[in-house]
MDTraj code that builds the backbone (N, CA, C; nanometers):
import mdtraj as md
import numpy as np

residues = "MET THR GLY ALA LEU THR LEU ALA LEU ALA ILE VAL VAL VAL VAL PHE VAL ILE GLU ASN ASN HIS PRO ALA SER LEU LEU PHE PHE GLY TRP SER SER PRO SER LEU PRO PHE ALA LEU TYR ILE VAL SER ALA LEU LEU ILE GLY VAL GLY ILE GLY VAL ILE LEU SER TRP VAL ALA ARG ALA ARG VAL LYS GLN LYS ILE SER ARG THR GLU".split()
xyz = np.array([
    [0.7246, 2.0474, 0.5765],
    [0.7491, 1.9250, 0.6520],
    [0.6956, 1.8032, 0.5769],
    [0.5737, 1.8134, 0.5218],
    [0.5147, 1.7015, 0.4493],
    [0.5936, 1.6705, 0.3231],
    [0.6417, 1.7744, 0.2559],
    [0.7216, 1.7545, 0.1352],
    [0.8509, 1.6807, 0.1651],
    [0.9149, 1.7134, 0.2771],
    [1.0394, 1.6465, 0.3158],
    [1.0130, 1.5005, 0.3495],
    [0.9024, 1.4747, 0.4160],
    [0.8667, 1.3368, 0.4502],
    [0.8355, 1.2559, 0.3251],
    [0.7651, 1.3164, 0.2314],
    [0.7338, 1.2497, 0.1050],
    [0.8603, 1.2209, 0.0264],
    [0.9518, 1.3159, 0.0226],
    [1.0786, 1.2966, -0.0466],
    [1.1603, 1.1854, 0.0175],
    [1.1663, 1.1825, 0.1504],
    [1.2396, 1.0774, 0.2205],
    [1.1790, 0.9405, 0.1924],
    [1.0471, 0.9322, 0.1935],
    [0.9805, 0.8057, 0.1645],
    [1.0061, 0.7621, 0.0212],
    [1.0033, 0.8555, -0.0718],
    [1.0307, 0.8232, -0.2121],
    [1.1734, 0.7719, -0.2291],
    [1.2683, 0.8334, -0.1602],
    [1.4069, 0.7873, -0.1681],
    [1.4208, 0.6469, -0.1114],
    [1.3558, 0.6200, -0.0008],
    [1.3611, 0.4864, 0.0592],
    [1.3006, 0.3830, -0.0356],
    [1.1896, 0.4152, -0.0990],
    [1.1256, 0.3218, -0.1922],
    [1.2153, 0.2960, -0.3125],
    [1.2768, 0.4004, -0.3663],
    [1.3662, 0.3829, -0.4820],
    [1.4855, 0.2959, -0.4454],
    [1.5464, 0.3208, -0.3310],
    [1.6596, 0.2383, -0.2870],
    [1.6151, 0.0942, -0.2662],
    [1.4979, 0.0738, -0.2068],
    [1.4458, -0.0609, -0.1858],
    [1.4266, -0.1327, -0.3184],
    [1.3703, -0.0648, -0.4160],
    [1.3458, -0.1253, -0.5467],
    [1.4779, -0.1603, -0.6149],
    [1.5753, -0.0718, -0.6061],
    [1.7050, -0.0987, -0.6691],
    [1.7742, -0.2171, -0.6017],
    [1.7664, -0.2259, -0.4705],
    [1.8347, -0.3327, -0.3975],
    [1.7640, -0.4686, -0.4097],
    [1.6363, -0.4703, -0.4378],
    [1.5597, -0.5952, -0.4424],
    [1.5071, -0.6212, -0.5829],
    [1.5949, -0.6194, -0.6781],
    [1.5573, -0.6367, -0.8173],
    [1.5688, -0.7824, -0.8635],
    [1.5851, -0.8751, -0.7710],
    [1.5986, -1.0162, -0.8056],
    [1.4623, -1.0740, -0.8430],
    [1.4582, -1.1579, -0.9460],
    [1.3287, -1.2158, -0.9841],
    [1.2788, -1.3160, -0.8796],
    [1.1492, -1.3156, -0.8610],
    [1.0858, -1.4075, -0.7658],
    [0.9523, -1.4514, -0.8236],
    [0.9118, -1.5707, -0.7854],
    [0.7830, -1.6237, -0.8272],
    [0.7054, -1.6632, -0.7020],
    [0.5800, -1.6293, -0.6968],
    [0.4969, -1.6615, -0.5811],
    [0.4073, -1.7805, -0.6117],
    [0.3844, -1.8623, -0.5116],
    [0.2946, -1.9765, -0.5233],
    [0.1851, -1.9599, -0.4184],
    [0.0595, -1.9536, -0.4632],
    [-0.0524, -1.9286, -0.3734],
    [-0.1668, -2.0213, -0.4105],
    [-0.1963, -2.1188, -0.3243],
    [-0.3027, -2.2171, -0.3467],
    [-0.2926, -2.2824, -0.4843],
    [-0.1727, -2.3183, -0.5235],
    [-0.1521, -2.3867, -0.6498],
    [-0.1353, -2.2948, -0.7692],
    [-0.1611, -2.1653, -0.7521],
    [-0.1449, -2.0694, -0.8605],
    [-0.0051, -2.0119, -0.8526],
    [0.0680, -2.0173, -0.9617],
    [0.2037, -1.9661, -0.9656],
    [0.2071, -1.8365, -1.0460],
    [0.2675, -1.7366, -0.9878],
    [0.2766, -1.6070, -1.0557],
    [0.3963, -1.6057, -1.1500],
    [0.3972, -1.5141, -1.2431],
    [0.5157, -1.5018, -1.3290],
    [0.6350, -1.4514, -1.2469],
    [0.7516, -1.4759, -1.2958],
    [0.8733, -1.4335, -1.2279],
    [0.8931, -1.2836, -1.2506],
    [0.8726, -1.2067, -1.1453],
    [0.8843, -1.0611, -1.1495],
    [0.9817, -1.0163, -1.0407],
    [1.0315, -0.8941, -1.0482],
    [1.1208, -0.8456, -0.9423],
    [1.0524, -0.8508, -0.8056],
    [1.1282, -0.8930, -0.7062],
    [1.0760, -0.9082, -0.5704],
    [1.0163, -0.7773, -0.5193],
    [1.0807, -0.6658, -0.5489],
    [1.0333, -0.5356, -0.5021],
    [0.8948, -0.5038, -0.5566],
    [0.8638, -0.5508, -0.6757],
    [0.7320, -0.5246, -0.7339],
    [0.6215, -0.5873, -0.6488],
    [0.6453, -0.7080, -0.6011],
    [0.5459, -0.7730, -0.5146],
    [0.5297, -0.6961, -0.3829],
    [0.6401, -0.6533, -0.3250],
    [0.6342, -0.5835, -0.1967],
    [0.5674, -0.4467, -0.2114],
    [0.6060, -0.3704, -0.3118],
    [0.5468, -0.2382, -0.3325],
    [0.3982, -0.2514, -0.3683],
    [0.3623, -0.3537, -0.4454],
    [0.2203, -0.3768, -0.4773],
    [0.1405, -0.4063, -0.3513],
    [0.1948, -0.4899, -0.2638],
    [0.1262, -0.5211, -0.1382],
    [0.1122, -0.3961, -0.0522],
    [0.2150, -0.3125, -0.0513],
    [0.2089, -0.1876, 0.0233],
    [0.0995, -0.0966, -0.0303],
    [0.0939, -0.0807, -0.1612],
    [-0.0077, 0.0071, -0.2210],
    [-0.1488, -0.0463, -0.2007],
    [-0.1656, -0.1778, -0.2096],
    [-0.2974, -0.2371, -0.1843],
    [-0.3382, -0.2137, -0.0392],
    [-0.2441, -0.2303, 0.0540],
    [-0.2731, -0.2060, 0.1955],
    [-0.3092, -0.0618, 0.2232],
    [-0.2378, 0.0310, 0.1611],
    [-0.2693, 0.1731, 0.1783],
    [-0.4079, 0.2028, 0.1216],
    [-0.4383, 0.1464, 0.0054],
    [-0.5701, 0.1668, -0.0543],
    [-0.6817, 0.1148, 0.0344],
    [-0.6632, -0.0031, 0.0907],
    [-0.7644, -0.0597, 0.1811],
    [-0.7792, 0.0283, 0.3054],
    [-0.6671, 0.0772, 0.3573],
    [-0.6722, 0.1656, 0.4744],
    [-0.7472, 0.2942, 0.4463],
    [-0.7235, 0.3522, 0.3303],
    [-0.7936, 0.4754, 0.2925],
    [-0.9431, 0.4499, 0.2808],
    [-0.9800, 0.3406, 0.2165],
    [-1.1222, 0.3083, 0.1999],
    [-1.1888, 0.2849, 0.3353],
    [-1.1229, 0.2093, 0.4232],
    [-1.1820, 0.1821, 0.5546],
    [-1.1938, 0.3085, 0.6397],
    [-1.0945, 0.3971, 0.6320],
    [-1.1046, 0.5214, 0.7086],
    [-1.2135, 0.6113, 0.6521],
    [-1.2330, 0.6091, 0.5200],
    [-1.3389, 0.6871, 0.4581],
    [-1.4758, 0.6359, 0.5052],
    [-1.4915, 0.5050, 0.5100],
    [-1.6181, 0.4463, 0.5561],
    [-1.6418, 0.4806, 0.7031],
    [-1.5384, 0.4696, 0.7846],
    [-1.5539, 0.5014, 0.9269],
    [-1.5889, 0.6481, 0.9464],
    [-1.5246, 0.7365, 0.8710],
    [-1.5539, 0.8797, 0.8818],
    [-1.6972, 0.9090, 0.8384],
    [-1.7438, 0.8415, 0.7344],
    [-1.8814, 0.8618, 0.6882],
    [-1.9807, 0.8161, 0.7950],
    [-1.9494, 0.7061, 0.8612],
    [-2.0390, 0.6581, 0.9674],
    [-2.0439, 0.7559, 1.0842],
    [-1.9290, 0.8113, 1.1211],
    [-1.9255, 0.9075, 1.2316],
    [-2.0044, 1.0330, 1.1942],
    [-1.9854, 1.0828, 1.0734],
    [-2.0612, 1.2006, 1.0299],
    [-2.2105, 1.1730, 1.0304],
    [-2.2486, 1.0515, 0.9878],
    [-2.3900, 1.0157, 0.9848],
    [-2.4442, 1.0089, 1.1279],
    [-2.3662, 0.9539, 1.2200],
    [-2.4105, 0.9434, 1.3582],
    [-2.4217, 1.0822, 1.4211],
    [-2.3311, 1.1727, 1.3896],
    [-2.3372, 1.3083, 1.4417],
    [-2.4590, 1.3821, 1.3867],
    [-2.4869, 1.3653, 1.2587],
    [-2.6020, 1.4340, 1.2005],
    [-2.7334, 1.3799, 1.2573],
    [-2.7378, 1.2575, 1.2993],
    [-2.8601, 1.2025, 1.3598],
    [-2.8849, 1.2611, 1.4986],
    [-2.7780, 1.2874, 1.5725],
    [-2.7936, 1.3375, 1.7086],
    [-2.8289, 1.4854, 1.7134],
    [-2.8048, 1.5577, 1.6044],
    [-2.8339, 1.7016, 1.6057],
    [-2.9769, 1.7301, 1.5724],
])
top = md.Topology()
chain = top.add_chain()
for i, resn in enumerate(residues, 1):
    res = top.add_residue(resn, chain, resSeq=i)
    for name in ("N", "CA", "C"):
        top.add_atom(name, md.element.get_by_symbol(name[0]), res)
traj = md.Trajectory(xyz[None], top)
C-alpha cells in the first residue's frame, strides 16, 4: 500500500514539474532570485515544509518520551 502511494505521489510530482516548466523569478524584500522553472520553487517549498514538519514532530516525540520517563 505504501509503495503504491509513493508511486502515485511521484507520478503527480513528475507531471507537475513537466507542466510547470515556465521560468519565474521571485522578489522578496528587494532580493530578486534568478529565473528558474516555477516547479522548482514549488517543489523546494514542499521539501522545506516536509523537513520542518519532520523536525518538529521529532522534537515533540522526544518531549513526550522525556515526560513519560519522568513519570515512571
